[in-house]
Every structure is written in C-alpha cells, then in structure tokens.
N, C-alpha and C positions, 0 to 999 in steps of 0.2 A: 653578462649571460644567466648565471643563478638569479638575480634578480629577476629578469626581464619571463625565467623559465617560472620562477612562483607566484608572479605580476597572474600570470594564465592562467596556470593552479588552483591560484584562488577562486576569479572567476569563475573558472569550472565548478570548484567545488559551491559556488553560491549560485551555480544554476543546479547542481544538483540538492542542495538546500530546499532551494523552492519546491523546488517536484516533492520531493519529501514528503515532506510538509504541507504544501496541494493536495497529495492523494491523504495522506494519514484523516484528516477535516470533511474531506467528502467519502473517503472509503467506510472506517468508524460509526459514523451515524446507516451512512444506505447499508455496511455490510447487516445492521441490526432491525432495519427495516427488509431488506432480502432473507432472514434467516425466519421471520414472520410468515412471511410469503411460502417458506418450505412445511412450516408446522401448520397451517389455513386450516379447516378441514371442512375448506369450499375446494373442492376435489380440482377443477379445472381450475385455478388460480397455484394449489399445488405441486399440480403438475409439467404446468407453463417456466411456476420459476426452478421446476428442480433442473429441467430441461435447462434451461439458459444457464445455471450456477454450475452443469453434468458440459457443458459449452463449451464453458467459459473456461474452467480445472483443467480439460483435456486435453484444450488446444494453446502453442507455445505462447508468452503474451508478447516477445518479438512479432510471431504474426500479426496477430490483435490488433499491436500497435501500425503499421503494415499497414492492413483493408481501412483501418483509423482514419489515416490522413490520409493518402492515396486514392479509394476507392469513392470517397462522395463526390470529388472530383471528380471522375469519371463519370461520375453515373449527370451531374448537373453541369452549368457551362461554366460555373469556377468553384475553386476550392472554398466551401468554407473557411476555412481557417488560414485564409490570406495566406500573404508572402510575410519571409522572413521568419525570426527568431519565436518572435510570441508566437506564431502562429504553431509552429512547430511544438512550443511550450505548450497552448493551448490540448491542441492534436495529445500529444504523452500524458498533460496529467487526465482527460481524462480516459486517456486510454486504459493508465493506471488504476485510475477510480474505479472502472466496470470493474474490470482483477481481483483486485484488492478486493474488493468489496465481498467477491461471493467466494475467495474465501476465508476472508473475519465472518461469512454469512455461517459458514459454515461449525465453524469456532465457538460463535454467540449459538448456533443451534447444540450443539452438545453440551453447552451447561450449560442450559436452561435445561433441557431436560434431563440431564446428570442431579437437577435438586430433590431432590424424595420428594412423591406426589402427595404424602402424609404430609409432609407443613404445607404448602398449601390448601386443604382439608381442617388442616388447626387451624388458617388464618380464614377459611370461612365460617366455621362453627366459633367464631372472638369473632364474624359477625360487619368480615370485612373485606370489599369490596375486589371485584377482580385488580381493578386497577390497586388500590393500594397492598396486594396480596403479591403482582410484580415488583414492585417500585420497593417497599420496603423486606418484603420475604427473599425473594428465586432473584431480582436484581445483583444486590447485596450476594448476596453466597457466588451466584454469578460468574461475579468479579474475579473472585479469586482461583475460579479452578479455572479459569481462564488463561489470566497472564501468565504462567509457561510456554500458550502452544500461541500467543496473543504476540509478545516477546518472540520468541522466535519471527514470523512471521514478517514484523514490522523491520526485523532484524535487517532478513530475507530483502524485503524491499529496499537499503540503503544501497548490496550491492548491484540489488534489478533497476535502479536508473540506470547504469551505464547501459542498459540495450537504446535508452533514448537516441544512444548517439544515430542508427538505423536510421534514422530518419535527420540526423545530421542537430542533431538539439548539443549547445556545447557545454556538457554537460563536462564532469573531468573527469574522465578516459578521453572522451576526447580532443581538448587542451596537451595529454600529455601526449599521445598520439601525431597532435596535432607538426607535432616536432620532427617525430621522426622520421613525416611525410614532406616538413619545410616546409610549412605556412605563415613562420611566425621569423622564417627571414636567415632559421639552423634551420639543416638538412640532414639526418641519419642518426639525430641524440636517440636514445635510448635511455638511457639513466633517467627521464621528466615522466617517462612511463611507466616505469615501475616503481617514481617514486606516489605517485599515486597509487596506488594502494599505504599507502602512510595516512591519508586522509579518510578512508578507509577502516580501519584497525585505530582509529583516535576517536572515528567520531561511532561506529560501533562501540570499540569500550566505554566511554563515553554512559553510550543504548544498555548495556550491560549491567555496568554500577546504578545506574536509577533503576532497574527494570528488579532487580535482586533490592534495592530499597525499598521499591511498592511491596514487594511479595512478604518482606520482613514489618511491614506500614499492616500489610489483612493478616497477619498471625493469631488474628484472634477469633478469624471466624473457626479455627485447629479442635 
C-alpha cells in the first residue's frame, strides 16, 4: 500500500512541478512586458493595462481557472483545450501565467520606479542610450529590490498549483485526495492527503534556500 501511495503522489507532484515551471517561464517575461504597459506614457495603453491587472488581481485564481477552462467550450462548438489531462494542463498553464504575470508586473513596476531618477539622468549625461540605461543601470538594481517579493510570490505559486484540482488536473493534492475517495482501490485513507504536505515543505524549503543564496550574491548592490 505504501509504495502505491508514494507512486501516485510522485506522479501528482511531477504534474505540480511541470505547472510550476511552465508558469514561471511564461509569467516572468510577460510580467515585465505588462509592467511597461502600466508605466507607458500612452494613456489608453496605461489605462487598459492597469484595468486588466486590477481585474486579475482582484478576482480569485480559482474563478479565473474555471472561466478559462469551461467558458470557451460553452461559447464555441467544442472546447479549444480538447479532452483529457493534456487539455486541463494547458488551460491551467494559461490561467496561472496570466494571473502571476499581473502580480509580477506590479513587483517589476515598484522595482523600476524605486531606482533613483538621478542615476538615469547620470546615464544620459554620460551619453548612454535609454536601452543601455535600462539594462546597465535600472535593471541590475531592480533585480536586487524585487528578489524578496518575487521569492514570496514564487513560493505562493507552489501552493497555488493545488487550485488546479478544481478542473481535475491530477496534481499532488488531487493524487492524495484520490485515496480518500477510493480512486486507487483504497477507500477512506486520510494519511496520503496529509503526506502531500511533506512534498510542499521540501520544495518550498529548497526554494527558500535558493532565494537566500541569490540575495547574498546580490549584496554588492548595498
């Protein structure tokens, strides 16, 4: 029985890791793009971007996941996600990327605007282009400022992946709960569900150590 539980939890945790990785790969660069829209001098773009960010940050991720997965199929003749686990995973990735890119965008915006304007002006005096000023002056100092809030959001992302079970994505919480329902031939087992917490604790512990190491490496900005 124990090996059966561990095998199922490992498969679920692998799905959790995949969702986590794809979300970061998509949301980190997209969040930077969204932050540029929020700071744009073009008023309509800035207004639209801030409105979208407000809506995404102001509504539950679970609701966004349900809308993205179910509503397109209601409006069209067939669901664009297809059927099966791959379709649920694709919809989950899209929902998570959109949600976290909006949160990341606010962190980016705060980091960029937190860099003293005088340093950008000094770069202009030295004849640097706006691109050079951003990548060689602003970006490097922004990274130092955003690591703590970004690490907090990323650790939250690890736990939020469990929300994907609402559309039956077979992540680690879903796998643990399946033993309580009897989906694996064992019914009423509670301990596998609690055992899933160990996976999250170990993963978040590793991320905490990693971000602590990154912060120490960035101490030269102090």
